[in-house]
C-alpha positions, 0 to 999 in steps of 0.5 A: 500500500505504501508503494502505491501511495508513494508512486503517485506522490510527485513532491519529494522536496516537500517531505525533505523541507518538512524534515529540515523544519522539524529538525531545526525546531527540535534542535532549537528547543534542545538548545533553549531548554538546556541553557545554563542561564535557565537552571535557576528557573528549573530549580524553582520549578523542581522545588514547587511540589515540595513547598507547603501551601500557606 
């Protein structure tokens, strides 16, 4: 079935473009999440479940 669908698909560049866009966004998110400057923010979020409600 997949070969039948791909036989009529005439825009392989669109698939490559989608892959490039996805990888760019994914790597960008990794860099954004793992920045050292964001560590205090994540430490604060990690401590939230342990705080007492007052």
